[in-house]
N, C-alpha and C positions, 0 to 999 in steps of 0.2 A: 284452666290451669289448676294444677294439683295444689290444694290448700296446705298439705303437709310440706311440700317443697317451699312454698312461700313462708311458712312458719319457721322452717329451719334456716332459710336465708335471712329472715328478720332477726332470729336469735344469734346467728353468727355475725351479722352486722352489728348488733348490740354488743356482742363480746369483743369485737374489734374496736368499737368506740370506747368501751370500758377499759380495754388494754391501753389505748392511747391516753386515757384519762389518768390511769394509775402509774404508768411507766414514764420515767424521764427518758428523753431521747426518742420517743415515738410521738410524732405530731400529725394531727389532721386539721387542715385549715377550716373546712366547713362540711356541712351535711352532704353536699354533692361529692366532695372528695371521699368521704366515708363510704358512700354507696358505690362509687366507682372503684375504690380500693377493695371493697368486699366482693364485687363482681369479678375484678381481675384476679383476686386471690382464689376465688372459686374456680375460675378457668384454669389457672396455673396448677392448682391442686388436682384438678381433673385430668389435665392433659400432660403436664410435665413431671409432676411429683412421682407417679408410678414408674416412670423411666429411671429417675434417680434412685428410687427404692430398689429396683432390680439391679442397677449398676453397682450400688454400694451394699449389696446384701451381705458379703463376707464381713465387712466392717460393722454392719448393723448387728449381725449375729454375735460377733466378738464383744461388742459393747452392750449386749443384752437389750438392744433396741433404743439405747440412748442417742445413737447417731441420728435417729429420726428427728430429734430436736434441731440438729444442725441443718437437715434438709428443710424443715419447716422454717428455720431462720433464712435460708436461702430463698424460699418462696416469698417470704415477707420482703426481703431485700429486692427481689425481682419486681414485686408489686410496687415498692417504693420507686424503682427505676421507671416503671411505666406510668404511674399515676402521679401527676405533678403536685397535688395537694397533700400527699401522704409521704411523710419523711421518717426514715429510720436512720439515726445518726451513725451507728457503726455496727459491726457484726456481733459484738458482745451484747449490745442492746437488743439486737435481733433475736439472739438465742433466749435471752430473758423474756422478751415479748412473745416468742413462740411458746415458751413454757406457760406464761400467764394466759395467752390466748387459748391454748389447749385446755387448761384447767377451767377457765371461764366458760368456754363452749360446752365442755362436758357437764358442768354444773347447770347451766341454763337449759340445755337439752334434756338433762335427766329430770329437772323440776317440771318441765313442760310435758314430758312423756307420762307423768303420773296423772295428769288431768284427763 
């Protein structure tokens, strides 16, 4: 197994847990739910998100890429639907969580890339 992949998965799982810790309206019941939500989010981001990006390309261009946060929120909402221990209260919370998750993932990955 590729250690780089495992490290990125761990960092993204940590970012998802931190997002749930700092955001009201995002709840994770236990560690198993966190890991399952992270796996499901990774699968959705790999398989479904590119389709949404292509379908919403005109809106995304007009919004200068900010519509991507709406797509990320949709991915988080879909993850919440599929994983029983991962809860996002509403779509607005999902957008804020998507922004927080993007920032935390970026920061954690950039700090680990320096090592």
